[in-house]
C-alpha positions in Angstrom: -45.2 31.7 13.3 -42.1 31.9 15.5 -44.3 31.8 18.7 -46.0 28.6 17.4 -42.7 26.8 16.7 -41.4 27.7 20.2 -44.5 26.3 21.9 -44.3 23.1 19.8 -40.7 22.6 20.7 -41.4 23.0 24.4 -44.3 20.5 24.2 -42.1 17.9 22.6 -39.4 18.3 25.3 -42.0 17.9 28.1 -43.4 14.8 26.5 -39.9 13.2 26.1 -39.2 14.0 29.8 -42.4 12.3 30.9 -41.6 9.2 28.8 -38.1 8.9 30.4 -39.7 9.1 33.9 -42.3 6.4 33.1 -39.8 4.0 31.6 -38.5 1.9 34.6 -34.8 1.1 34.8 -34.0 -2.6 34.6 -31.8 -3.9 37.5 -30.1 -7.3 37.7 -31.9 -9.6 40.2 -30.4 -9.7 43.6 -28.9 -13.0 44.8 -30.0 -12.1 48.3 -33.7 -12.2 47.3 -33.6 -15.7 45.8 -30.5 -17.5 47.2 -29.6 -20.8 45.5 -30.8 -23.9 47.2 -28.2 -25.6 49.3 -27.2 -29.2 48.4 -27.1 -31.5 51.4 -23.8 -33.3 51.8 -23.6 -37.0 51.2 -24.2 -39.2 54.3 -22.5 -42.3 55.5 -23.5 -44.7 58.3 -21.3 -42.9 60.7 -23.1 -39.6 60.2 -26.6 -41.1 60.1 -26.3 -42.8 63.6 -22.9 -42.7 65.3 -24.3 -44.8 68.2 -25.2 -47.9 66.1 -22.9 -50.7 65.3 -22.7 -51.6 61.5 -20.5 -53.9 59.5 -18.2 -50.9 58.9 -17.7 -49.8 62.4 -19.1 -47.9 65.4 -19.0 -44.1 65.5 -15.5 -42.8 64.7 -14.0 -46.4 64.9 -14.0 -47.7 61.3 -13.0 -51.2 60.2 -9.8 -51.0 58.3 -8.3 -48.0 60.1 -4.8 -48.4 61.6 -4.2 -48.9 65.3 -2.8 -45.4 65.5 -5.9 -44.0 64.0 -8.1 -46.0 66.4 -6.1 -44.7 69.4 -6.6 -41.1 68.3 -10.4 -41.5 68.4 -10.9 -44.1 71.2 -7.7 -44.1 73.2 -5.3 -46.8 74.2 -5.9 -50.1 75.9 -7.7 -49.6 79.2 -5.8 -52.5 80.7 -2.3 -52.4 79.1 -0.9 -54.7 81.7 -3.4 -57.5 81.1 -2.2 -60.7 79.5 -2.9 -60.5 75.7 -2.9 -63.1 73.0 0.0 -65.3 72.1 1.2 -62.8 69.6 -0.2 -59.3 70.2 1.9 -57.8 67.5 0.0 -59.9 65.0 -3.4 -59.9 66.7 -4.7 -58.3 69.9 -8.0 -57.7 71.5 -8.7 -55.0 74.1 -11.1 -52.3 75.4 -10.0 -48.8 74.5 -10.3 -46.2 77.2 -12.7 -44.1 75.2 -14.9 -46.9 73.8 -18.4 -47.5 75.1 -18.8 -50.0 78.0 -18.0 -53.6 77.1 -17.0 -52.8 73.6 -13.8 -54.6 72.5 -11.7 -54.2 69.4 -9.5 -56.6 67.5 -6.3 -55.4 65.9 -4.8 -57.7 63.3 -1.4 -56.7 61.8 -1.9 -53.1 62.9 -5.4 -52.7 61.5 -8.8 -52.7 63.1 -10.6 -55.8 61.9 -13.4 -56.4 64.3 -15.5 -54.6 66.9 -17.3 -56.8 69.5 -20.3 -56.0 71.8 -19.6 -58.1 74.8 -22.1 -59.4 77.4 -22.7 -56.1 79.2 -22.8 -53.8 76.2 -25.9 -51.6 75.6 -25.0 -50.6 72.1 -27.3 -51.8 69.3 -26.7 -52.6 65.7 -28.2 -50.5 62.9 -31.2 -52.9 62.9 -31.8 -52.4 66.6 -30.4 -55.7 67.9 -27.9 -56.2 70.7 -26.9 -58.4 73.6 -29.9 -60.0 75.2 -32.2 -59.9 72.1 -33.8 -63.0 70.6 -32.1 -64.9 67.9 -35.5 -65.8 66.4 -36.3 -62.1 66.1 -33.1 -61.5 64.3 -33.9 -64.2 61.8 -37.3 -62.8 61.2 -36.0 -59.3 60.7 -33.2 -60.2 58.2 -35.1 -62.9 56.4 -33.1 -64.6 53.7 -30.1 -62.4 54.3 -29.1 -64.2 57.5 -27.0 -67.4 57.4 -27.1 -69.6 60.5 -24.3 -71.9 61.7 -24.3 -74.2 64.7 -22.5 -72.8 67.8 -19.1 -74.4 68.3 -19.5 -74.9 72.1 -23.2 -74.9 72.9 -26.1 -77.0 71.7 -29.2 -75.6 70.0 -30.8 -73.2 70.1 -27.3 -71.7 70.4 -26.0 -70.7 67.0 -24.1 -68.1 65.0 -26.1 -65.8 62.8 -24.1 -64.1 60.0 -25.3 -61.2 58.0 -22.9 -60.0 55.3 -23.2 -56.6 53.8 -20.4 -57.1 51.3 -18.5 -60.2 50.0 -20.3 -62.7 52.1 -20.8 -66.4 51.4 -22.2 -69.6 53.0 -18.7 -71.0 53.1 -15.8 -69.6 55.1 -15.1 -66.1 53.9 -11.5 -65.0 53.3 -11.9 -61.8 51.2 -10.4 -59.0 53.3 -12.8 -56.5 51.7 -15.8 -58.5 53.1 -17.9 -56.8 55.8 -20.6 -58.3 58.0 -22.2 -58.9 61.4 -22.2 -62.0 63.5 -24.9 -62.4 66.2 -23.6 -65.0 68.7 -26.7 -66.7 70.2 -26.4 -68.7 73.5 -28.2 -71.8 74.7 -31.2 -69.7 75.9 -31.8 -68.4 72.4 -30.6 -64.9 73.4 -27.7 -62.9 71.8 -24.6 -63.1 74.1 -22.2 -61.2 71.8 -22.2 -59.3 68.5 -19.2 -59.0 66.2 -18.8 -56.6 63.3 -16.1 -56.2 60.7 -14.1 -58.2 58.1 -13.7 -62.0 57.9 -12.3 -62.0 61.5 -15.9 -62.0 62.7 -15.8 -65.8 62.0 -13.1 -66.4 64.6 -14.5 -68.1 67.7 -11.6 -68.0 70.1 -10.3 -64.5 70.1 -7.7 -64.3 67.4 -8.0 -67.9 66.4 
């Protein structure tokens, strides 16, 4: 009787040990196996294409930044001894040393208000247009968003094509928060200059 009880007890212990070995130990999932998906940072037009001119600026030069901020990213006037406007403290136009070729800036009351692609510029806008492109092609691309005005000094097909991204109007725009592009088209129907920025893009003689 004692021998049978001892054998039974040993059998029970062996069975319990087998059950413990067969029961897997649960472990917390490793973060390294399935890492969380990364969220892409928000983009703005400067990050999307820093080489394209938009109504908000070109690369690091942003409409509304101070002159000091502009100088930090593009440098000082490349021709500091050149004769400026009648009141450069109020309004001044120049080519910064670090800006692309034939790109000029306008500073009004210490703030960057306009960026201009002059006759030799190779920079394009975010819609792919620049100096030398057809005014008709611009009208077709923008459709009803473009507003045409007669050129002040040249006869048709010369004209000014305005495309406002914010705060625009068919009348003269005065809202300082407005942003837009002006394609200046010459007598041959080709773009001779492009202006981007606030209402100062409407100025036809430098700062006036």
